[in-house]
C-alpha positions as CSV (number, residue, x, y, z in Angstrom):
1,M,81.4,82.5,94.6
2,K,83.9,84.4,96.7
3,T,83.5,84.7,100.4
4,T,84.4,87.7,102.6
5,Y,86.9,87.3,105.4
6,K,88.1,89.4,108.3
7,V,91.9,89.3,108.6
8,N,93.4,90.5,111.9
9,I,97.1,91.5,111.6
10,V,99.0,91.9,114.9
11,E,102.6,93.1,114.9
12,T,104.8,92.9,117.9
13,L,107.7,95.4,118.3
14,Q,110.5,94.9,120.8
15,M,113.4,97.0,122.0
16,E,115.8,96.2,124.8
17,V,117.4,99.1,126.6
18,E,119.8,99.3,129.6
19,I,118.8,101.6,132.4
20,E,120.7,102.4,135.6
21,A,118.3,102.4,138.6
22,D,118.1,101.5,142.3
23,N,115.6,98.7,141.7
24,A,113.5,97.0,139.0
25,A,110.4,99.1,139.6
26,D,112.4,102.3,139.1
27,A,114.0,100.9,136.0
28,K,110.6,100.2,134.6
29,L,109.3,103.6,135.5
30,L,112.3,105.3,133.8
31,A,111.7,103.2,130.7
32,M,108.1,104.2,130.6
33,V,108.9,107.8,131.0
34,G,111.7,107.6,128.4
35,R,109.2,106.0,125.9
36,Q,106.6,108.6,126.6
37,D,109.1,111.4,126.1
38,G,110.3,110.0,122.8
39,K,113.7,108.7,124.0
40,Y,112.7,105.1,122.9
41,V,110.8,105.0,119.6
42,L,110.0,101.6,118.2
43,D,109.7,101.3,114.4
44,S,109.8,98.6,111.7
45,S,113.4,97.8,112.6
46,N,112.2,96.5,116.0
47,L,109.7,94.1,114.4
48,K,109.8,90.8,116.5
49,N,106.7,88.9,115.3
50,V,103.7,89.1,112.9
51,N,100.6,87.0,113.4
52,F,97.6,86.7,111.0
53,T,94.2,85.3,112.0
54,V,91.4,84.8,109.5
55,Q,87.7,84.6,110.3
56,R,85.0,84.0,107.7
57,T,82.4,86.8,107.7
58,E,79.0,85.4,108.6
59,R,76.0,86.7,106.7
60,G,72.6,86.9,108.3
61,R,69.7,84.7,107.1
62,N,68.0,87.7,105.4
63,Y,71.1,88.3,103.2
64,V,70.0,88.8,99.6
65,R,72.5,88.7,96.8
């Protein structure tokens, strides 16, 4: 008998950009605005990591097959 599983897939994308700013907070803000405005678009070429977690689906006691 086969069992049902929930599989959670998490992909991490990463991009490094150089930004001229007066301080780190301003650099972060400029990066956030640039990303929001579409200047920095992450796609599959920016894939850094993939993680899979599996959890067996629990059936209640009243489950009838």
